[in-house]
Backbone as XML, in Angstrom:
<?xml version="1.0"?>
<chain id="A" units="angstrom">
  <residue number="1" name="MET">
    <atom name="N" x="-16.454" y="9.585" z="11.677"/>
    <atom name="CA" x="-15.345" y="9.394" z="10.688"/>
    <atom name="C" x="-15.780" y="10.154" z="9.483"/>
  </residue>
  <residue number="2" name="ALA">
    <atom name="N" x="-15.133" y="10.771" z="8.996"/>
    <atom name="CA" x="-15.304" y="11.320" z="7.584"/>
    <atom name="C" x="-15.657" y="10.132" z="6.534"/>
  </residue>
  <residue number="3" name="GLU">
    <atom name="N" x="-16.467" y="10.517" z="5.477"/>
    <atom name="CA" x="-16.614" y="9.506" z="4.387"/>
    <atom name="C" x="-15.527" y="9.180" z="3.840"/>
  </residue>
  <residue number="4" name="HIS">
    <atom name="N" x="-14.771" y="10.057" z="3.550"/>
    <atom name="CA" x="-13.370" y="9.861" z="2.564"/>
    <atom name="C" x="-12.447" y="8.873" z="3.393"/>
  </residue>
  <residue number="5" name="ASN">
    <atom name="N" x="-12.634" y="8.765" z="4.842"/>
    <atom name="CA" x="-11.703" y="8.019" z="5.927"/>
    <atom name="C" x="-12.426" y="6.690" z="5.924"/>
  </residue>
  <residue number="6" name="ILE">
    <atom name="N" x="-13.745" y="6.475" z="5.944"/>
    <atom name="CA" x="-14.446" y="5.272" z="5.891"/>
    <atom name="C" x="-13.965" y="4.506" z="4.518"/>
  </residue>
  <residue number="7" name="LEU">
    <atom name="N" x="-14.209" y="5.066" z="3.136"/>
    <atom name="CA" x="-13.768" y="4.769" z="2.182"/>
    <atom name="C" x="-12.410" y="4.380" z="1.855"/>
  </residue>
  <residue number="8" name="GLY">
    <atom name="N" x="-11.451" y="4.906" z="2.766"/>
    <atom name="CA" x="-9.926" y="4.500" z="2.603"/>
    <atom name="C" x="-9.754" y="3.321" z="3.314"/>
  </residue>
  <residue number="9" name="LYS">
    <atom name="N" x="-10.397" y="3.176" z="4.580"/>
    <atom name="CA" x="-10.265" y="2.038" z="5.330"/>
    <atom name="C" x="-10.772" y="0.634" z="4.665"/>
  </residue>
  <residue number="10" name="TRP">
    <atom name="N" x="-11.920" y="1.030" z="3.940"/>
    <atom name="CA" x="-12.638" y="-0.228" z="3.133"/>
    <atom name="C" x="-11.540" y="-0.671" z="1.972"/>
  </residue>
  <residue number="11" name="GLY">
    <atom name="N" x="-10.935" y="0.305" z="1.429"/>
    <atom name="CA" x="-10.094" y="0.221" z="0.456"/>
    <atom name="C" x="-8.872" y="-0.661" z="0.768"/>
  </residue>
  <residue number="12" name="GLU">
    <atom name="N" x="-8.472" y="-0.357" z="2.015"/>
    <atom name="CA" x="-7.252" y="-0.889" z="2.380"/>
    <atom name="C" x="-7.629" y="-2.789" z="2.746"/>
  </residue>
  <residue number="13" name="GLU">
    <atom name="N" x="-8.724" y="-2.802" z="3.356"/>
    <atom name="CA" x="-9.252" y="-4.165" z="3.486"/>
    <atom name="C" x="-9.362" y="-4.789" z="2.035"/>
  </residue>
  <residue number="14" name="ALA">
    <atom name="N" x="-9.943" y="-4.471" z="1.047"/>
    <atom name="CA" x="-10.126" y="-4.860" z="-0.284"/>
    <atom name="C" x="-8.734" y="-5.086" z="-0.866"/>
  </residue>
  <residue number="15" name="ALA">
    <atom name="N" x="-7.779" y="-4.158" z="-0.567"/>
    <atom name="CA" x="-6.527" y="-4.486" z="-1.160"/>
    <atom name="C" x="-5.869" y="-5.768" z="-0.235"/>
  </residue>
  <residue number="16" name="ALA">
    <atom name="N" x="-6.132" y="-5.618" z="1.059"/>
    <atom name="CA" x="-5.583" y="-6.756" z="1.843"/>
    <atom name="C" x="-6.053" y="-8.258" z="1.254"/>
  </residue>
  <residue number="17" name="ASP">
    <atom name="N" x="-7.479" y="-8.326" z="1.100"/>
    <atom name="CA" x="-8.102" y="-9.448" z="0.437"/>
    <atom name="C" x="-7.426" y="-9.653" z="-1.028"/>
  </residue>
  <residue number="18" name="HIS">
    <atom name="N" x="-7.209" y="-8.641" z="-1.821"/>
    <atom name="CA" x="-6.883" y="-9.071" z="-3.163"/>
    <atom name="C" x="-5.424" y="-9.472" z="-2.941"/>
  </residue>
  <residue number="19" name="LEU">
    <atom name="N" x="-4.670" y="-9.036" z="-2.177"/>
    <atom name="CA" x="-3.452" y="-9.699" z="-1.926"/>
    <atom name="C" x="-3.213" y="-11.169" z="-1.619"/>
  </residue>
  <residue number="20" name="ARG">
    <atom name="N" x="-4.004" y="-11.320" z="-0.559"/>
    <atom name="CA" x="-4.142" y="-12.793" z="0.063"/>
    <atom name="C" x="-4.771" y="-13.567" z="-1.258"/>
  </residue>
  <residue number="21" name="ARG">
    <atom name="N" x="-5.566" y="-13.345" z="-2.117"/>
    <atom name="CA" x="-5.989" y="-14.225" z="-3.098"/>
    <atom name="C" x="-4.650" y="-14.344" z="-4.201"/>
  </residue>
  <residue number="22" name="LYS">
    <atom name="N" x="-3.947" y="-13.594" z="-4.300"/>
    <atom name="CA" x="-2.634" y="-13.653" z="-4.991"/>
    <atom name="C" x="-1.543" y="-14.231" z="-4.366"/>
  </residue>
  <residue number="23" name="GLY">
    <atom name="N" x="-1.752" y="-14.886" z="-3.103"/>
    <atom name="CA" x="-0.758" y="-15.662" z="-2.285"/>
    <atom name="C" x="0.038" y="-14.861" z="-1.476"/>
  </residue>
  <residue number="24" name="TYR">
    <atom name="N" x="-0.258" y="-13.763" z="-1.143"/>
    <atom name="CA" x="0.643" y="-13.013" z="-0.219"/>
    <atom name="C" x="0.084" y="-13.166" z="1.090"/>
  </residue>
  <residue number="25" name="THR">
    <atom name="N" x="1.159" y="-13.113" z="2.502"/>
    <atom name="CA" x="0.750" y="-12.969" z="3.318"/>
    <atom name="C" x="0.671" y="-11.559" z="3.816"/>
  </residue>
  <residue number="26" name="ILE">
    <atom name="N" x="-0.290" y="-11.197" z="4.665"/>
    <atom name="CA" x="-0.357" y="-9.879" z="5.111"/>
    <atom name="C" x="0.443" y="-9.932" z="6.529"/>
  </residue>
  <residue number="27" name="LEU">
    <atom name="N" x="1.290" y="-9.137" z="6.565"/>
    <atom name="CA" x="2.082" y="-9.122" z="8.047"/>
    <atom name="C" x="1.572" y="-7.925" z="8.881"/>
  </residue>
  <residue number="28" name="PHE">
    <atom name="N" x="1.295" y="-6.705" z="8.299"/>
    <atom name="CA" x="0.834" y="-5.783" z="8.999"/>
    <atom name="C" x="-0.034" y="-4.645" z="8.016"/>
  </residue>
  <residue number="29" name="GLN">
    <atom name="N" x="-1.157" y="-4.073" z="8.748"/>
    <atom name="CA" x="-1.843" y="-3.086" z="7.982"/>
    <atom name="C" x="-1.601" y="-2.094" z="8.934"/>
  </residue>
  <residue number="30" name="ASP">
    <atom name="N" x="-1.767" y="-0.579" z="8.268"/>
    <atom name="CA" x="-1.546" y="0.551" z="8.918"/>
    <atom name="C" x="-0.194" y="0.434" z="9.965"/>
  </residue>
  <residue number="31" name="TRP">
    <atom name="N" x="0.922" y="-0.128" z="9.493"/>
    <atom name="CA" x="1.844" y="0.161" z="10.115"/>
    <atom name="C" x="2.462" y="1.621" z="10.322"/>
  </residue>
  <residue number="32" name="LYS">
    <atom name="N" x="3.059" y="1.929" z="11.584"/>
    <atom name="CA" x="3.273" y="3.428" z="11.642"/>
    <atom name="C" x="4.438" y="3.353" z="12.451"/>
  </residue>
  <residue number="33" name="THR">
    <atom name="N" x="5.157" y="4.297" z="12.115"/>
    <atom name="CA" x="6.694" y="4.769" z="12.949"/>
    <atom name="C" x="6.535" y="6.269" z="12.754"/>
  </residue>
  <residue number="34" name="GLY">
    <atom name="N" x="6.453" y="6.598" z="14.002"/>
    <atom name="CA" x="6.388" y="7.983" z="14.252"/>
    <atom name="C" x="5.078" y="8.766" z="13.705"/>
  </residue>
  <residue number="35" name="ARG">
    <atom name="N" x="5.106" y="9.532" z="12.665"/>
    <atom name="CA" x="4.256" y="10.219" z="11.909"/>
    <atom name="C" x="4.119" y="9.338" z="10.494"/>
  </residue>
  <residue number="36" name="ARG">
    <atom name="N" x="4.831" y="8.561" z="10.352"/>
    <atom name="CA" x="4.709" y="7.652" z="8.924"/>
    <atom name="C" x="4.121" y="6.374" z="9.050"/>
  </residue>
  <residue number="37" name="ASP">
    <atom name="N" x="3.355" y="6.186" z="7.840"/>
    <atom name="CA" x="2.769" y="5.114" z="7.902"/>
    <atom name="C" x="3.178" y="4.265" z="6.424"/>
  </residue>
  <residue number="38" name="ILE">
    <atom name="N" x="2.517" y="3.029" z="6.588"/>
    <atom name="CA" x="2.539" y="1.998" z="5.423"/>
    <atom name="C" x="1.205" y="1.380" z="5.691"/>
  </residue>
  <residue number="39" name="ASP">
    <atom name="N" x="0.626" y="1.285" z="4.283"/>
    <atom name="CA" x="-0.718" y="0.865" z="4.491"/>
    <atom name="C" x="-0.615" y="-0.669" z="4.347"/>
  </residue>
  <residue number="40" name="ILE">
    <atom name="N" x="0.078" y="-1.577" z="3.842"/>
    <atom name="CA" x="0.187" y="-2.670" z="4.058"/>
    <atom name="C" x="1.575" y="-3.295" z="4.013"/>
  </residue>
  <residue number="41" name="VAL">
    <atom name="N" x="1.999" y="-4.177" z="4.693"/>
    <atom name="CA" x="3.358" y="-4.935" z="4.590"/>
    <atom name="C" x="2.882" y="-6.485" z="4.481"/>
  </residue>
  <residue number="42" name="ALA">
    <atom name="N" x="3.424" y="-7.005" z="3.282"/>
    <atom name="CA" x="3.049" y="-8.222" z="2.648"/>
    <atom name="C" x="4.313" y="-9.078" z="2.497"/>
  </residue>
  <residue number="43" name="GLN">
    <atom name="N" x="4.284" y="-10.332" z="2.598"/>
    <atom name="CA" x="5.415" y="-11.240" z="2.301"/>
    <atom name="C" x="4.888" y="-11.776" z="1.091"/>
  </residue>
  <residue number="44" name="LYS">
    <atom name="N" x="5.658" y="-12.373" z="0.003"/>
    <atom name="CA" x="5.336" y="-13.253" z="-0.929"/>
    <atom name="C" x="6.461" y="-14.262" z="-0.949"/>
  </residue>
  <residue number="45" name="GLY">
    <atom name="N" x="6.374" y="-15.634" z="-0.430"/>
    <atom name="CA" x="7.325" y="-16.421" z="-0.457"/>
    <atom name="C" x="8.094" y="-16.345" z="0.690"/>
  </residue>
  <residue number="46" name="SER">
    <atom name="N" x="9.378" y="-16.577" z="0.755"/>
    <atom name="CA" x="10.203" y="-16.619" z="1.894"/>
    <atom name="C" x="11.249" y="-15.325" z="1.598"/>
  </residue>
  <residue number="47" name="ASP">
    <atom name="N" x="11.403" y="-14.855" z="0.475"/>
    <atom name="CA" x="12.298" y="-13.798" z="0.328"/>
    <atom name="C" x="11.741" y="-12.573" z="-0.475"/>
  </residue>
  <residue number="48" name="LEU">
    <atom name="N" x="10.667" y="-12.210" z="-0.181"/>
    <atom name="CA" x="10.037" y="-10.749" z="-0.771"/>
    <atom name="C" x="9.179" y="-10.059" z="0.265"/>
  </residue>
  <residue number="49" name="ILE">
    <atom name="N" x="9.480" y="-8.888" z="0.598"/>
    <atom name="CA" x="8.707" y="-8.222" z="1.599"/>
    <atom name="C" x="8.158" y="-6.968" z="0.641"/>
  </residue>
  <residue number="50" name="VAL">
    <atom name="N" x="6.870" y="-6.794" z="0.667"/>
    <atom name="CA" x="6.357" y="-5.727" z="-0.288"/>
    <atom name="C" x="5.545" y="-4.688" z="0.545"/>
  </residue>
  <residue number="51" name="PHE">
    <atom name="N" x="6.200" y="-3.495" z="0.438"/>
    <atom name="CA" x="5.341" y="-2.294" z="0.866"/>
    <atom name="C" x="4.014" y="-1.685" z="0.018"/>
  </residue>
  <residue number="52" name="VAL">
    <atom name="N" x="3.074" y="-1.776" z="0.428"/>
    <atom name="CA" x="1.831" y="-1.461" z="-0.298"/>
    <atom name="C" x="1.251" y="0.071" z="0.005"/>
  </residue>
  <residue number="53" name="GLU">
    <atom name="N" x="1.344" y="0.915" z="-1.129"/>
    <atom name="CA" x="0.511" y="2.086" z="-0.772"/>
    <atom name="C" x="-1.090" y="1.861" z="-1.510"/>
  </residue>
  <residue number="54" name="VAL">
    <atom name="N" x="-2.150" y="2.314" z="-0.451"/>
    <atom name="CA" x="-3.312" y="1.906" z="-1.139"/>
    <atom name="C" x="-4.034" y="3.207" z="-1.358"/>
  </residue>
  <residue number="55" name="LYS">
    <atom name="N" x="-4.565" y="3.521" z="-2.624"/>
    <atom name="CA" x="-5.232" y="4.471" z="-2.918"/>
    <atom name="C" x="-6.666" y="4.366" z="-3.438"/>
  </residue>
  <residue number="56" name="THR">
    <atom name="N" x="-7.625" y="4.768" z="-2.650"/>
    <atom name="CA" x="-9.067" y="4.498" z="-2.918"/>
    <atom name="C" x="-9.796" y="5.624" z="-3.445"/>
  </residue>
  <residue number="57" name="ARG">
    <atom name="N" x="-10.507" y="5.624" z="-4.704"/>
    <atom name="CA" x="-11.296" y="6.781" z="-5.150"/>
    <atom name="C" x="-12.329" y="6.751" z="-5.379"/>
  </residue>
  <residue number="58" name="LYS">
    <atom name="N" x="-13.377" y="7.208" z="-5.414"/>
    <atom name="CA" x="-14.855" y="7.122" z="-5.877"/>
    <atom name="C" x="-14.960" y="6.815" z="-7.252"/>
  </residue>
  <residue number="59" name="LYS">
    <atom name="N" x="-15.859" y="6.118" z="-7.924"/>
    <atom name="CA" x="-16.052" y="6.130" z="-9.531"/>
    <atom name="C" x="-16.324" y="7.792" z="-9.960"/>
  </residue>
  <residue number="60" name="GLY">
    <atom name="N" x="-15.673" y="7.907" z="-10.958"/>
    <atom name="CA" x="-15.820" y="9.017" z="-11.661"/>
    <atom name="C" x="-14.542" y="10.357" z="-11.039"/>
  </residue>
  <residue number="61" name="SER">
    <atom name="N" x="-13.698" y="10.086" z="-10.209"/>
    <atom name="CA" x="-12.687" y="11.029" z="-9.607"/>
    <atom name="C" x="-11.865" y="11.151" z="-10.660"/>
  </residue>
  <residue number="62" name="ALA">
    <atom name="N" x="-11.492" y="12.469" z="-10.618"/>
    <atom name="CA" x="-10.561" y="13.534" z="-11.569"/>
    <atom name="C" x="-9.403" y="12.573" z="-11.929"/>
  </residue>
  <residue number="63" name="MET">
    <atom name="N" x="-8.767" y="12.178" z="-10.540"/>
    <atom name="CA" x="-7.640" y="11.764" z="-10.811"/>
    <atom name="C" x="-7.364" y="10.102" z="-10.251"/>
  </residue>
  <residue number="64" name="PRO">
    <atom name="N" x="-6.874" y="9.447" z="-10.944"/>
    <atom name="CA" x="-6.513" y="7.998" z="-10.761"/>
    <atom name="C" x="-5.815" y="7.969" z="-9.473"/>
  </residue>
  <residue number="65" name="GLY">
    <atom name="N" x="-5.940" y="7.144" z="-8.659"/>
    <atom name="CA" x="-5.270" y="6.993" z="-7.189"/>
    <atom name="C" x="-3.929" y="6.647" z="-7.562"/>
  </residue>
  <residue number="66" name="GLU">
    <atom name="N" x="-3.242" y="5.910" z="-8.307"/>
    <atom name="CA" x="-2.015" y="5.881" z="-8.552"/>
    <atom name="C" x="-1.129" y="7.087" z="-8.790"/>
  </residue>
  <residue number="67" name="LEU">
    <atom name="N" x="-1.910" y="8.054" z="-9.587"/>
    <atom name="CA" x="-1.153" y="9.463" z="-9.939"/>
    <atom name="C" x="-1.042" y="10.154" z="-8.643"/>
  </residue>
  <residue number="68" name="SER">
    <atom name="N" x="-1.699" y="9.882" z="-7.395"/>
    <atom name="CA" x="-1.705" y="10.829" z="-6.321"/>
    <atom name="C" x="-0.378" y="10.350" z="-5.628"/>
  </residue>
  <residue number="69" name="VAL">
    <atom name="N" x="0.201" y="9.445" z="-6.005"/>
    <atom name="CA" x="1.633" y="9.008" z="-5.197"/>
    <atom name="C" x="2.684" y="9.678" z="-5.759"/>
  </residue>
  <residue number="70" name="ASP">
    <atom name="N" x="3.159" y="10.913" z="-5.212"/>
    <atom name="CA" x="3.876" y="11.987" z="-5.775"/>
    <atom name="C" x="5.198" y="11.749" z="-4.779"/>
  </residue>
  <residue number="71" name="ASN">
    <atom name="N" x="6.242" y="12.415" z="-5.272"/>
    <atom name="CA" x="7.623" y="12.511" z="-4.582"/>
    <atom name="C" x="7.745" y="12.693" z="-3.289"/>
  </residue>
  <residue number="72" name="ASP">
    <atom name="N" x="6.940" y="13.461" z="-2.874"/>
    <atom name="CA" x="6.847" y="13.530" z="-1.059"/>
    <atom name="C" x="6.494" y="12.239" z="-0.518"/>
  </residue>
  <residue number="73" name="LYS">
    <atom name="N" x="5.491" y="11.542" z="-1.117"/>
    <atom name="CA" x="4.616" y="10.350" z="-0.520"/>
    <atom name="C" x="6.127" y="9.085" z="-0.610"/>
  </residue>
  <residue number="74" name="ILE">
    <atom name="N" x="6.497" y="9.251" z="-1.851"/>
    <atom name="CA" x="7.559" y="8.112" z="-2.274"/>
    <atom name="C" x="8.439" y="8.083" z="-1.046"/>
  </residue>
  <residue number="75" name="HIS">
    <atom name="N" x="9.081" y="9.480" z="-0.859"/>
    <atom name="CA" x="9.905" y="9.775" z="0.347"/>
    <atom name="C" x="9.905" y="9.340" z="1.565"/>
  </residue>
  <residue number="76" name="SER">
    <atom name="N" x="8.420" y="9.686" z="1.749"/>
    <atom name="CA" x="7.703" y="9.114" z="3.295"/>
    <atom name="C" x="7.731" y="7.891" z="3.457"/>
  </residue>
  <residue number="77" name="LEU">
    <atom name="N" x="7.393" y="6.993" z="2.452"/>
    <atom name="CA" x="7.061" y="5.756" z="2.354"/>
    <atom name="C" x="8.688" y="5.017" z="2.383"/>
  </residue>
  <residue number="78" name="THR">
    <atom name="N" x="9.563" y="5.520" z="1.894"/>
    <atom name="CA" x="10.778" y="4.979" z="1.773"/>
    <atom name="C" x="11.417" y="5.037" z="3.102"/>
  </residue>
  <residue number="79" name="LEU">
    <atom name="N" x="11.149" y="6.234" z="3.996"/>
    <atom name="CA" x="11.815" y="6.450" z="5.127"/>
    <atom name="C" x="11.021" y="5.506" z="6.065"/>
  </residue>
  <residue number="80" name="ALA">
    <atom name="N" x="9.720" y="4.963" z="5.976"/>
    <atom name="CA" x="8.934" y="4.143" z="7.013"/>
    <atom name="C" x="9.440" y="2.935" z="6.738"/>
  </residue>
  <residue number="81" name="ALA">
    <atom name="N" x="9.649" y="2.295" z="5.269"/>
    <atom name="CA" x="10.368" y="1.223" z="5.114"/>
    <atom name="C" x="11.410" y="0.918" z="5.597"/>
  </residue>
  <residue number="82" name="ASN">
    <atom name="N" x="12.444" y="1.870" z="5.323"/>
    <atom name="CA" x="13.744" y="1.848" z="5.892"/>
    <atom name="C" x="13.520" y="1.586" z="7.782"/>
  </residue>
  <residue number="83" name="SER">
    <atom name="N" x="12.810" y="2.377" z="8.299"/>
    <atom name="CA" x="12.450" y="1.887" z="9.571"/>
    <atom name="C" x="12.044" y="0.371" z="9.789"/>
  </residue>
  <residue number="84" name="PHE">
    <atom name="N" x="11.254" y="0.004" z="8.970"/>
    <atom name="CA" x="10.586" y="-1.239" z="8.977"/>
    <atom name="C" x="11.849" y="-2.378" z="9.139"/>
  </residue>
  <residue number="85" name="VAL">
    <atom name="N" x="12.522" y="-2.207" z="8.053"/>
    <atom name="CA" x="13.675" y="-2.957" z="7.589"/>
    <atom name="C" x="14.740" y="-3.137" z="8.992"/>
  </residue>
  <residue number="86" name="LYS">
    <atom name="N" x="15.042" y="-1.799" z="9.362"/>
    <atom name="CA" x="16.102" y="-1.803" z="10.484"/>
    <atom name="C" x="15.266" y="-2.693" z="11.767"/>
  </residue>
  <residue number="87" name="ARG">
    <atom name="N" x="14.176" y="-2.245" z="11.995"/>
    <atom name="CA" x="13.448" y="-2.669" z="13.414"/>
    <atom name="C" x="13.025" y="-4.152" z="13.322"/>
  </residue>
  <residue number="88" name="TYR">
    <atom name="N" x="12.888" y="-4.779" z="12.291"/>
    <atom name="CA" x="12.642" y="-6.437" z="12.047"/>
    <atom name="C" x="13.979" y="-6.951" z="11.397"/>
  </residue>
  <residue number="89" name="SER">
    <atom name="N" x="15.071" y="-6.378" z="11.180"/>
    <atom name="CA" x="15.996" y="-7.226" z="10.647"/>
    <atom name="C" x="15.909" y="-7.760" z="9.353"/>
  </residue>
  <residue number="90" name="VAL">
    <atom name="N" x="15.147" y="-7.185" z="8.684"/>
    <atom name="CA" x="14.692" y="-7.795" z="7.163"/>
    <atom name="C" x="16.030" y="-8.130" z="6.452"/>
  </residue>
  <residue number="91" name="ASN">
    <atom name="N" x="16.037" y="-9.252" z="6.007"/>
    <atom name="CA" x="17.288" y="-9.505" z="5.248"/>
    <atom name="C" x="16.777" y="-10.422" z="3.587"/>
  </residue>
  <residue number="92" name="CYS">
    <atom name="N" x="15.919" y="-9.834" z="3.045"/>
    <atom name="CA" x="15.564" y="-10.335" z="1.777"/>
    <atom name="C" x="15.337" y="-9.054" z="1.150"/>
  </residue>
  <residue number="93" name="ASN">
    <atom name="N" x="14.645" y="-9.549" z="-0.332"/>
    <atom name="CA" x="14.353" y="-8.498" z="-1.216"/>
    <atom name="C" x="13.093" y="-7.797" z="-0.859"/>
  </residue>
  <residue number="94" name="ILE">
    <atom name="N" x="13.043" y="-6.317" z="-1.130"/>
    <atom name="CA" x="11.799" y="-5.519" z="-0.766"/>
    <atom name="C" x="11.514" y="-5.072" z="-2.261"/>
  </residue>
  <residue number="95" name="ARG">
    <atom name="N" x="10.218" y="-4.650" z="-2.044"/>
    <atom name="CA" x="9.495" y="-4.019" z="-3.400"/>
    <atom name="C" x="8.431" y="-3.187" z="-2.831"/>
  </residue>
  <residue number="96" name="PHE">
    <atom name="N" x="8.063" y="-1.887" z="-3.786"/>
    <atom name="CA" x="7.311" y="-0.819" z="-3.443"/>
    <atom name="C" x="5.912" y="-0.984" z="-4.463"/>
  </residue>
  <residue number="97" name="ASP">
    <atom name="N" x="4.895" y="-1.173" z="-4.069"/>
    <atom name="CA" x="3.641" y="-1.698" z="-4.936"/>
    <atom name="C" x="2.574" y="-0.308" z="-4.677"/>
  </residue>
  <residue number="98" name="ILE">
    <atom name="N" x="1.969" y="-0.320" z="-5.479"/>
    <atom name="CA" x="0.658" y="0.622" z="-5.414"/>
    <atom name="C" x="-0.578" y="-0.128" z="-5.755"/>
  </residue>
  <residue number="99" name="ILE">
    <atom name="N" x="-1.647" y="-0.158" z="-4.736"/>
    <atom name="CA" x="-2.903" y="-0.704" z="-5.126"/>
    <atom name="C" x="-3.883" y="0.373" z="-5.314"/>
  </residue>
  <residue number="100" name="ALA">
    <atom name="N" x="-4.353" y="0.603" z="-6.502"/>
    <atom name="CA" x="-5.524" y="1.704" z="-6.758"/>
    <atom name="C" x="-6.517" y="1.082" z="-6.899"/>
  </residue>
  <residue number="101" name="ILE">
    <atom name="N" x="-7.625" y="1.366" z="-6.115"/>
    <atom name="CA" x="-9.204" y="0.914" z="-6.044"/>
    <atom name="C" x="-9.995" y="2.260" z="-6.591"/>
  </residue>
  <residue number="102" name="CYS">
    <atom name="N" x="-10.895" y="2.003" z="-7.581"/>
    <atom name="CA" x="-11.734" y="2.939" z="-8.020"/>
    <atom name="C" x="-13.236" y="2.234" z="-7.951"/>
  </residue>
  <residue number="103" name="GLY">
    <atom name="N" x="-14.072" y="3.222" z="-6.723"/>
    <atom name="CA" x="-15.114" y="2.645" z="-6.774"/>
    <atom name="C" x="-15.407" y="2.392" z="-5.217"/>
  </residue>
  <residue number="104" name="GLY">
    <atom name="N" x="-16.331" y="1.524" z="-4.674"/>
    <atom name="CA" x="-16.846" y="1.213" z="-3.520"/>
    <atom name="C" x="-17.375" y="-0.251" z="-3.268"/>
  </residue>
  <residue number="105" name="PRO">
    <atom name="N" x="-17.459" y="-0.520" z="-2.078"/>
    <atom name="CA" x="-18.078" y="-1.978" z="-2.059"/>
    <atom name="C" x="-19.402" y="-2.391" z="-3.004"/>
  </residue>
  <residue number="106" name="GLY">
    <atom name="N" x="-19.025" y="-3.258" z="-3.519"/>
    <atom name="CA" x="-20.029" y="-3.994" z="-4.463"/>
    <atom name="C" x="-19.705" y="-3.729" z="-5.831"/>
  </residue>
  <residue number="107" name="ASP">
    <atom name="N" x="-18.959" y="-2.730" z="-6.209"/>
    <atom name="CA" x="-18.819" y="-2.091" z="-7.650"/>
    <atom name="C" x="-17.458" y="-1.338" z="-7.583"/>
  </residue>
  <residue number="108" name="TYR">
    <atom name="N" x="-16.384" y="-2.286" z="-7.934"/>
    <atom name="CA" x="-14.987" y="-1.348" z="-7.857"/>
    <atom name="C" x="-14.070" y="-2.264" z="-8.754"/>
  </residue>
  <residue number="109" name="GLU">
    <atom name="N" x="-13.073" y="-1.503" z="-9.232"/>
    <atom name="CA" x="-11.699" y="-2.012" z="-9.625"/>
    <atom name="C" x="-10.529" y="-1.871" z="-8.946"/>
  </residue>
  <residue number="110" name="ILE">
    <atom name="N" x="-9.845" y="-3.091" z="-9.087"/>
    <atom name="CA" x="-8.368" y="-2.814" z="-8.288"/>
    <atom name="C" x="-7.342" y="-2.971" z="-9.602"/>
  </residue>
  <residue number="111" name="LYS">
    <atom name="N" x="-6.327" y="-2.131" z="-9.223"/>
    <atom name="CA" x="-5.235" y="-1.904" z="-10.159"/>
    <atom name="C" x="-3.873" y="-2.127" z="-9.033"/>
  </residue>
  <residue number="112" name="HIS">
    <atom name="N" x="-3.298" y="-3.503" z="-9.441"/>
    <atom name="CA" x="-2.198" y="-3.524" z="-8.535"/>
    <atom name="C" x="-0.949" y="-3.322" z="-9.572"/>
  </residue>
  <residue number="113" name="ILE">
    <atom name="N" x="-0.003" y="-2.399" z="-8.955"/>
    <atom name="CA" x="1.043" y="-1.844" z="-9.573"/>
    <atom name="C" x="2.219" y="-2.548" z="-8.802"/>
  </residue>
  <residue number="114" name="GLU">
    <atom name="N" x="2.988" y="-3.708" z="-9.352"/>
    <atom name="CA" x="4.022" y="-4.300" z="-8.807"/>
    <atom name="C" x="5.144" y="-3.164" z="-9.060"/>
  </residue>
  <residue number="115" name="ASP">
    <atom name="N" x="6.157" y="-2.997" z="-8.237"/>
    <atom name="CA" x="7.346" y="-2.151" z="-8.677"/>
    <atom name="C" x="7.217" y="-1.031" z="-8.888"/>
  </residue>
  <residue number="116" name="ALA">
    <atom name="N" x="6.331" y="-0.563" z="-8.300"/>
    <atom name="CA" x="5.493" y="0.993" z="-8.905"/>
    <atom name="C" x="6.626" y="2.066" z="-8.869"/>
  </residue>
  <residue number="117" name="PHE">
    <atom name="N" x="7.687" y="1.762" z="-7.869"/>
    <atom name="CA" x="8.663" y="2.931" z="-7.825"/>
    <atom name="C" x="9.875" y="2.460" z="-7.068"/>
  </residue>
  <residue number="118" name="TYR">
    <atom name="N" x="11.005" y="2.835" z="-7.209"/>
    <atom name="CA" x="12.271" y="2.562" z="-6.552"/>
    <atom name="C" x="12.404" y="3.487" z="-5.286"/>
  </residue>
  <residue number="119" name="PRO">
    <atom name="N" x="13.122" y="3.292" z="-4.199"/>
    <atom name="CA" x="13.338" y="4.118" z="-3.053"/>
    <atom name="C" x="13.977" y="5.045" z="-3.459"/>
  </residue>
  <residue number="120" name="ARG">
    <atom name="N" x="13.780" y="6.226" z="-2.837"/>
    <atom name="CA" x="14.399" y="7.814" z="-3.062"/>
    <atom name="C" x="15.161" y="7.871" z="-1.924"/>
  </residue>
  <residue number="121" name="LEU">
    <atom name="N" x="16.314" y="7.939" z="-1.865"/>
    <atom name="CA" x="17.079" y="8.310" z="-0.558"/>
    <atom name="C" x="17.504" y="9.761" z="-0.499"/>
  </residue>
</chain>
């Protein structure tokens, strides 16, 4: 597995741990529908499902991870979330978050952006 893939998988685990510490329940990691995926699907309380995009970068990277979530990625996440909502008959509030991680195991910072964007149809 390529180094960036290893870092990305580690980042998704670190993000899931971060969410658990904040009281979220992790429903799925790396949920897929066709060619689209959602890094983390979490639940907060009984009335909120959160779709989380995780971006992990090495320290010193030119662009912060959260800035790499562009319109194409937002569109893809929206379509994947729509599939999730239909498949599981979700009938509660939903939210889209970004977790940006800078660094690696042992030395990293987490930035959790709640309501990072609204779905674009």
